[in-house]
N, C-alpha and C positions, 0 to 999 in steps of 0.2 A: 446415519452419516450420509452426507450428500455425495452424489456421483461427480459433482462438479468441484473438484479440488485441484489446486495448482500450488507448486512450490517453486520459487524462483530465487536464484542467488545472483546478485549483481551490484552495480554501483549506483548510488543516488545521483540523479542528474541535476537536481535543484533542491534547495533547502525545503523541508516540509512547510506547507502553509496551513496554519490552524485557523479555522473559522467556526462559527457557531450557527446552527440552524435557527429559524424563527422560534422553534420550540425549546431552544437552549441546549441542544445536543452538540457536543464537540465533534468535529470532523477535520482530519488532517489529510492533505493530498501532496503527493510528490511523484517525480518521475524515477524510473528504474531502468538502467541499461544492462542488458544481459548479453554477454559476449559468448560466442561459440567459435572455437578454433578447430579446423579440420584440414586433412590433407586431400588434395585433389590433383591427380596426375603428378604426384611426387612433390607438389608445392603446397606450402601452408597457406590456407585461406582463413579469413576472419569475417564473421558476420555478427552484427549487433542488432538486437531487437529491443524496442523501447516500449515500456508499459507504464500506464498510469496506475498508481496505488492509492487506495483510499482506506483510511483507518478511522473507526468511529470510537467515541467515548474516551475512556481513560487511555486506551491503546493509542488513539490519535494524539491526545495531550502528551503522553510520554514520548511518543515518536517525535513530536514537534520540539520537545524540550531536550531530546537526546541526540538526534541525528542531524547531520549536515551534508551538504553536497560533497560527493566523493567517497563517503563511507560505503564500505562493502557490507551488505546485509543479506539475510535470508528472510523471505516473506512466504508465509503459508496462508492460503485463503481460497477464495473462489472467484471465478470470472463472472462478471455481471455486465449486462448491457443497459446503459442509461439512455433514454429517449427524451427529447424535448423539442419545442418549436421555437424558432427565432421570432423576433419582433416583426420580421417581414413575412412570417407565415411558413418559412421553410422548415421541414422536418429534419432533425439531426439525430445522430446516435453515436455512442462512444462505448468501447469496451474498457472496463476497468477491473483491476484486481481488488476485491474487497478483502482486506487483511483480517485474519483471525489471530495470527501471531507474527511478530517481527523480532528478529534477533541479529546480533552482530555476527559476521563471519570471522572466525578466529584463525583462519588460515594464514593471514598476514598482519594480524593486529591483536592487541590485548585490550580487554575492557575491564572496568570496575563496575560492579552492580550495586546500585543504591535501591533497596527495596522501598516501594511506595505502599503505604497502608491503604487497604481497600475499605471504602465506606459501605454502610448498609444499603445505600440506594443504588450501588453499582451492581450490574448483572453478574451472575456467577459464571455464565458461560459465554463464549464469543458469539454464539448464535443470537443472543439477546441484544447485541450491541449495534445492529444495523436496523434502524427504524424504517420499516417499509412505507413507502409513499411520502416520506418527509424530504422535501427538497433541500439539498445541501448547498447548492451554489446559485 
């Protein structure tokens, strides 16, 4: 088990965008806003953190077909830093949450589950769903 694990509960900030890599792997990405409410000097304060979530393979396809902006979800995965170079030669990097599991938060909502049949070519574990070195975007 990796020491780099994260679980977030928050609201989706934009509909998941489904793309396919040049190798044909599905990948969905969307934003997640996580709110934290706390008291400081007797007054309630609120802070929002924003995260980019990436879901590979069937998880990405199911997320894209099931989730919409505003949905409250729970994401479990790992933090990953993606590096690239712009056309102008500038180096850029971005932190992303690579999802292993995504589920609806049932605190203020109900869901209906439609089971999807897994094919033989799909990986059995979430660790097999993130192709290393394959450019997604």
